[in-house]
N, C-alpha and C positions, 0 to 999 in steps of 0.2 A: 587524816586517815591514809590516803594516799601517801603521802613523804614518809611517814614512819612505818607504813607495812612496807613500803619499797627499800627502805633502810635496813629493815629485817632481812629480806630477801637478799639484800646484797651481801649483809654478813653472815648468812648460810652458805651463800656463793663462795665466800672468801674463806670459810670452815673458822670462822672467828665467832667469839662470845658476843653477843647481840650488843651487852651494855658496853663490854670494851671496845668495842668497835665503834658505836659513836662518840665515845670519849677520843679515840684516837684519830678521828676526823677532825678535831678541834685544832687548829693551831694555836692558837692561845685561849683562855677562859673566857669567851667570848659571853658576855651577860651572864656568867656564874653558871653555864651549863656543867663545866667539868667537876665544882664543887657540888652542886646539886646529885650529877649522878655518880659521884662517891660518897654521898649520905644515902643515898637509895640502895645503894649495893650494900651499904652495911644494915639499914634498918630493916630492908626486904629480906635477908639472908639470902641475897640473889646466889644460886647455884648450887643450893642444898640438894640432897637426894631427897625426892618426892616418891609418894605412891603411883605406881603405874595408872596411866591416863591421867595423871595431872603435873601440870608445867607452869612455868613464870613466862610472862612475856612484857617485855620493857617500852616507854614510849616517851619522849621528851618534847615539848614544845613551850613557845613562847608566845603569851596571849596578854593583851592588857597591860604591857610591860613588867608581867609576871613569868617565870620560868617554873614550870612545873614538871617534872618527873614523876613517872607510877610505873609501878610492877603489878600487874593482876597475877594472881592465883588462879589458875582454872580447873577443873576437873570435867574431861569427858568420856562419859560411860562406854559400854560396848553398843548401847542402842544409839548413841549419837546426842544422849540429853548433856546438855551445857549448865554447869552449875560454878559461877564465880563465887570462890571462896573468901580472897582477900584481897585488897586493894590498898595498897602502901603508896602514900603520896609525899613527895617532898618537895616544898614551896619556896622560892625565893621571890617575894613581893618588895623587898627592900627593907622597909620597917612596919611594923605592926603597931596598931593603938589597942586593937582588942582580940586579942588571940584566940578566945574561945567561940567568938565571932566568926572569926576568919576560917577557924576549923569547922564550924559549921557549914558555912559556905563552900569549901572545899568538898568536903562528903556529901552534901544534898546536892552540887552540881554533878557527883558520881553515880548520884541514883538515876538523876535524869539523864545523865548521858547512857547508864545503863539501859534504860527503858526504849532511847533511840538505837542502840546500837544492837540490842538483842530483838527487838520487836516492832520499830519505828517503821510504819508504812501508812498509806492511804489507799482503799481499792477505789477505783473507780469504773463503776457499769452504768453505760449508757450517756454519760456526762455527769452522773452524779456520784459523789462521795459517800460510800456506804457505812462507813464510821462516822454516825451522825453525832454520837456522844461518847461518853467514856464506858458504858457498858459494852460496847462494840470495839474499843480501841484497846488493845491488850497493854497493859503497863506491867512494870517491876512489882511483884508482889513484896512484901512484908518477909516472906518466908523464904525470898529467893536472895534476898540483900544480904550482899557479905559484910564481913569485917572488914571496918575502914581504919587505917591507922595515917595520921596526918602529922609531918613533922616540919620544920619550918628549919631554912638554913637560908640567913638573911645576910646580903650586902651590906645594908645600913648606909649611910652617908645621906646624898640625895636624891636615892632611888625611893621613890612611893609608885608601888605597881598598884594595877585594880586587883579584886579578889572574885568578884560576883562570879564570872562563868569561865574562869581561868583554866578550870580543871576537866572541863568539859571535853574537848579537842583529843586529850591524850586517853581516854578511856577505852574508845573502841579498836584503834590499833593495839595499844598493851592487851587487851582480851584476845584479839582474832592473832596476834603474834604466840599468845601461851595456845591457843587453840592449833595451831600450826605444830609447834613443838610437841603437844600431846598426841595428835591424830596424824601429821604429817601432810594434813588438808591446807591447802592456803585457802583464807576468805580475800576477795577482792571486790565484793560487793556486800550492801548491808540492806535490810537486816540480817543477823546471823541465824535467825529462825528460818531464813528460806533456804538454808543451805544443809544436805545430809552429810550428816558427821558420822553416822554408823561405820564401824568396825567390822570389815567381814573375819 
């Protein structure tokens, strides 16, 4: 979250496109990052014109030997309500045995990560956690779940990466980078729900 958020800030300071900026920092195609970013740019229709209050954010990360790039499309209305519309993922885990299971893992990781990014925190009063069960802990609802699109761009060969939680780390920065583009407000701490995103 910190690294991909800061990279976005650097791109803004350089007046550069955030996705192209990331690709330009790579001196070689380290672990297939450039290839993943190129496919992500295409599959997400990166940079296309979007309605007012809607923007795209990008993040890329390597976890458990797997590179995951994600673009989040996010809408923030005048009252500051955040709605994640779409998350496009491009994954390089080297090889696949069961593509459907891998797709399900990436998308379920996205739902879990959205819960954490949007709402995830515990409140402690006098040393006691207040959220004692799921009736008190805010989670992503089905009506809030975005459209997920998962694509694979595989290196093949001897590379066999993990898939279980590989897509968790990119969700929050992709979403908050989109929020910045939509609102001009930079989120540097989570959860997102703690921030006032209303536009005056």
